[in-house]
C-alpha positions, 0 to 999 in steps of 0.5 A: 493484476498485482499487489498494491503495498501501503506504507505500513506493510514496509514499516511495521515488517521493520519494527515487528515481524521481518526485521533486517537483522533476522529476516532478510528473506521477507525483503529479497522476497518482495523484490523478487516479486517486483521482478515478476511484476506481483508487488508494486508501491506508490510513489507516495509511499516511497516519499514517507519512507525516505522521511524516516531516514534509516535502514528501511528508506535506504532500502527502498532507496535501492529498489529499480524506480519501476517499484513505485508507481507514479499516477498518470493520465489514466489514473485522473478518473480514479481519484474522482471515483474515490473521492466522490466515493468518500464524499458521499459517506457519512465521514466528517469533513475533517476526515475526508480533507485529511484522507484526500491528503494522504497516499492512502488516497493515491494508493486506492486509486491506483489499485482502482485504475490497475485493478491491483490488490491493496495490501496493508495493515489496517482494518475496516473502521467504520468511523465517521471521524477517521477514513481506513484504507480498507472501508474505501477499498470495500466501497469502490471495489478493490481487493483489500488483504493484510500482508500475511494473506500476501505471503500465503497467496503467493506461496512465500517460503521465508526458510532457513537455508 
């Protein structure tokens, strides 16, 4: 079991909580945890990060290719499981179509396939107009946590030296 990070974990960390200029330990910790086989993301998130064309994109580009998982044949049935669950809820067709085109869909399917935990800043919404990662995770049986929960569970220590 590993953790799969949503793009908003990286983007919000950079903009708000763990800027590169004042908290480089967070970024080092992510790299270290990946080396230990605990922290990953997916290729679609990597694509979103590269679109930013900033220091976050540069940092993401410096990570080993193994950090960003690509779907394979084993993931295919899990895409179906996620899309079937979504289609059997009361979501608007526009919300379904939007979700199925985002990295979020791929993130949940990859987590389901690998029995991973999704890490995101999103919170359950229970809305028909917008599909949120935690709602889908709950529906398909994937654990979903907030970033600070990841840090606590894995004993992160971002201390001054």
